[in-house]
N, C-alpha and C positions, 0 to 999 in steps of 0.2 A: 707525459709522465703522470702517473696517478697521484691524486691529491693525498696528502698525509692525513690519516684519521686516528683519533685517539678517544677511547671511552674507558672510564674506570668504574668497575662494579665492586662495591664494598663486600667483603666476606669476613665473617667473624666466628667461625667455628674452630674448635680445637684441632690441632694437628701434631703428630709426632714425626720426627725425622730419624732416619737411619743412615749412617755414613760409613764409607770405607774407602781408603785411598789406594788399596791394592786389589788385585784380581778384577772381577767384573764390576762395572759401575753399580752403585747401590740403587735399589728401588726406594722411592719415597713412600711413606705410609701416612695415612691420615683420614679425616672425615670432613672434607670441605664441601661435599655435595657434588652434583653433576652439572657440567656445562656442555653445551652442544657446540659443534663447529658452526661458524657463522653461515647464515643462509646467503646464497648468491643474491646480489642486488642487481644483477645483470649478468650476461654470460650464461653458459650452460654447464651444469654440473654433470660430469660423466661418471664420477665415482665419489661416493661418500662413505668413509670407513666408520662412521658412527660418532656418538657423543663421547667427550672426555669423561673418564671415571677416575676420580682420585679419592674415592672412599677407602680404598684398600691400598693397592700398589699403583703408582702413577707414572713411572717413567724411568728411562735409562740415559746416562750421560752421552752427549754427542758432540764434544769438542776434542777430547782425547780418543774417542771412538767414532766410528761411522755406524749409525743405526739404520736398520732396514726392515721394512714390513712388506708382505706380499699382498697382491690384489689382482682382480680380473674384472673387466668391464663387460656389460651385457651387449653393447652395440659398438662395432668398430668405429673409432673416432680418433681425432688428434687431440692430445693433451698439450695445452699451451700455458697453463698456470696451475698453481697449487696453493694450499693453505694447510697449516699444521698448528696444533696446540703444544705449548712447551712451558717448562718451569725453569727457574733459576734460583739457586740458593747458596748459602754458605759463603757469602762474600764474593761470589762469582761475578764476572763482568763479561758480557757478550760483546764481541767486536763488531757486530752488525753484519757479518758475512754469513751467507747460506750457500753451501755447495750441494747440488742435487745430482742424483744419478738414477736412471731407470735401467734396471737389469732384466735380462731374460731369466727365466727360472732355470736353475741348474740342478735338477733332481731334489728339490725341496729346500734349496738355499739360493742366494743370489749367484747368477752365472755370468755369462758374457754381458758386457755393457751395451745397451741399446742406444742410450744417449746420456749426456751429462753436461753440466755447465754451472755457471755462477748465477744465482737468482738476481733478477732485475726488478726494479720498482717495488721494493719491499715495503709493505704497510704492516705495522705492528700495533695491535690493540692490547692495552693493559686490561687484564681481567681481575685484578685485585692482588692482595698479598695477605699472608697469614703465617705465623709461627716460623719465620725465618726464610721463607722463599716467596718469590713473586711468580705470577702465572700470566702467560701471554698467548696471543694467537698472531701468527704472521702469515699474510698473504703475499705471494710473489709470482712473477712471471718467469717462465722458463727461457724465454729468448729464442725459442724455436718451436716448431710444431712436431710433436713426437707421435707417430702413428701407432696406435694400440689396436690389436686385433681382438675381437670379441671372443670370450671363452678361453683366452690364453693367459697363463699365470705370469705375472711380472712382479718385480720388487722395486719399491721406492726407497732409495737410500738418502739420508740427510746427514750433513756435517755442518755444524754451525760455527765454523772457524776457518781461518786461512791455512792452518796446519794442524798437526796432531801432537805438537811438542809440549803443550801445556793443557791441563784440565781446568776448564772455566766453570764447571758445575752448571751446565745447561742440559736439561733433560727433555727428551721428546715424550710427551704425555701419552698414556695408554687410552684405549677406547673401550667402551662397553661392549662393542661388537666383537664377535669371535668368528671371523670368516675362515681363517686357516689355523687359528688357535696358538700361534706362537710368532715371535719376532726374533731377529738376529742382530749380531753386532760384529764389528771387525775392529780390533784394537790397533791403535797406531796407524790407521789408514792403510794397513797392509796385512798380508797373511790370510788365514782361513776365516770362515764365518762360524760363529758359535751361537747356538740356540740359547737365548738368555731368559726368556719368559714366556709363559703360556698366555700371552696377551697380544692383542692387535694395537696399532697406534692410531691416534686421532688425526686424520687428515682427509682432504678432499682434492680432487683433480677437476680442472675446468677446461673447456674448449676455447675460451676467449677471456679477455680482460674483464674482471668484475667491475661494474660501474661504481666509482667511489661515491660515498655519501657523506653528509656532514656528521660530526661527532655525536650529536643528539640522536639522530636517526640510527646510526650504527649501534649506539648504546642500547636503544630500544630493541633492535634486532637481537643483540646478544642476551639481553635480559629475558627473552622469551624462553631461554633454555635453562634458567635457574629453577631448581626444585624448591 
């Protein structure tokens, strides 16, 4: 089992929040600066979707919704682990669950399920807090090897809850990168997919477990991405 790691990076810039409890989950707005996804401290990164950007809009809710973003890799390989940046606000409480799904592309939205499961050995790093929400990165193992073919479009879906019955105000953060220029969501864990934002999500995929490091070293790695 991977060792637990924790590093806190102080942030002190102004942020404004926008909330709505109906229709699509709200985007968060603000100017906290850019953070990058953590560098691998071991293991092989097969896909990196870029640095988190919460200067403008920063994420969509993923407990009452399933959020998904598309990707493709350059060399055929097995995905065995992932990491993602996320936010929590408004009195929300994350239950510590991550459900992941990798979908085949279905004509520009998530299609047939290639593989899915519950995240294992989750390591969550605190990246700071400001103006009513906290910001985190979670690394986790898939619990299986998912073969991904080079040049083929896939979708990573994330759901940070055991069910879709309640909204816990947990948001998958957007990325600065614009690989396919939009992301999708599925309300209530069922039904069709809706294109919700012209943004990509902040995440990476790995071929093997990332070697755990002590908190001080992990904090130094994360701080490299602060502007």
